[in-house]
N, C-alpha and C positions, 0 to 999 in steps of 0.2 A: 545915156544908159550907163548904169554903174557896172563895175567889174563883176559883181555878183550876178547881175542880170545877164551879162554876156556869158558867163560860165554856165548859168542855168539853161540858157537858150542852146548853148552847144551840147549840153548833156541831153536836153530834150530832142535835139536833132539826131544825136547818136541813137537814142532809144527808138525814135521813129524809123530810122534806117534799119535797125535790127528787126523791128516788127515787120517792116516791108519785106525784108529778106525772108523772114519766116512765112509770110503770106505768099510770096512768090514760089518758094519751095513747096509749100502745101498745095498750091494750085497745080504745080508741075506733077506732084505726086498723085493728085486726083486724076489728072488727064492722061498719065502714062498707062500703057496697057501691058508692057513687057516686064516680066519679073526681074530680068537682069538690070533694068534701069531703075526699078523701084528700090532695090537694096541701097545703091549709092545715094539716092535721093533721101531715103530715110536716115542714113548716116549723116548726111549734110544737114538735114533738118534738126537732128539731135544736137549737132555741134552749134548750129545757129541758136537753138533754144538755150544752150549753155551760155553762149555769149550774151544773150539777152538777160539771162538771170544775173550774170556778173554786172552788167551795166545797170540793171534795175535795183541791185542791192543798195540799201540805204546806208551811206557811210555815217559813222558816228552814232549808230543805233544804241551803243552801250552808254552814250552820254545823255540819252533822253531823260533819264530819271534824275539827273543832277543838274538842274538849272537850265537845261536847254529850252529854248523858246518853243512853244507849241502853237504858234500863230497859224490859224487856218487861212488859206487863201480866200480872198473875197470872191463871192459868186455873184454873177449878174442877176438882175431881177428875173430874167427869162429862165436861168438855171434854177433859181429858187422855186419859181412857179412850176417848172417841169418836175422837180423833185417832189413837190407837194402833190402834184397830180399823180405821180407814180406811187407815192405812199397811199393816197386815197384809193387808187385802183387796186393795189395789193390788199388793202384792208377789205374792200368790197369782195374781192375774190375769196379771201380767207373766210369771210363771214357768210357769204351766200353761195360760194362755189362757182366754178367756171361755167358750168352748164345751166345755171339758173337764168331765166329770162326768156 
């Protein structure tokens, strides 16, 4: 595994942890019934969302226009077929409506 792969994997794990934290806080917010507990949970959820936004920010975005590579990650056959099926379903719904049938 190259150094870039290790760094990307670490970044992905940090993102996944931030998303899991948000999911946990959101679940706790949905389950709580006391208003006194809801306010701190909302504040913590807000801070967790800010942390996720910082982690998810794409570094080097300003360099994209000047020779930065725009290589798309390869998708598996299953992913390509799933995307094709989703596009087809969206087209059918757009053309015939959701209630048709």
